[in-house]
C-alpha positions in Angstrom: 7.1 -4.9 -39.4 7.9 -8.6 -38.6 5.2 -10.7 -37.1 7.2 -11.4 -34.0 7.9 -7.9 -33.5 4.1 -6.9 -33.9 3.2 -9.6 -31.4 5.8 -8.3 -28.9 4.8 -4.8 -29.5 0.8 -5.7 -28.9 2.0 -7.8 -25.9 4.3 -4.8 -24.2 1.4 -2.3 -24.8 -1.3 -4.7 -23.1 1.3 -5.0 -19.8 1.9 -1.0 -20.0 -2.0 -0.4 -20.1 -2.5 -2.9 -17.4 0.0 -1.4 -15.1 -1.2 2.4 -15.9 -5.0 1.8 -15.5 -5.2 1.2 -11.7 -2.7 4.0 -11.1 -4.9 6.5 -13.2 -8.0 5.4 -11.4 -6.6 5.8 -7.8 -5.2 9.1 -8.7 -8.4 10.7 -10.4 -10.7 8.9 -8.2 -9.5 8.4 -4.8 -7.4 11.8 -4.3 -10.4 14.3 -5.4 -12.7 12.1 -2.8 -10.1 12.3 0.3 -9.8 16.1 -0.8 -13.4 16.7 -0.9 -13.3 17.9 -4.2 -10.9 18.3 -7.2 -7.6 20.3 -6.6 -8.1 24.0 -7.9 -11.7 24.2 -7.2 -13.1 26.6 -4.6 -14.3 25.2 -1.4 -17.2 26.3 0.4 -16.8 28.2 4.1 -18.2 25.0 5.8 -15.8 22.5 4.1 -12.9 24.6 5.1 -12.6 24.3 8.8 -14.4 20.9 9.0 -11.5 18.8 8.3 -7.9 18.0 9.5 -5.4 16.8 7.3 -3.3 14.6 9.8 
């Protein structure tokens, strides 16, 4: 592989990762926090009626 192509690939992957990391952190940290648990987990009876999603 040519040196300039290798440099371009490395810089491109750095930009892609820098853009994806915040999206992944928001998706996997804030969404379960706002829902009160991970999607698909069973909710306890006290959590079912205590929150309104509007």
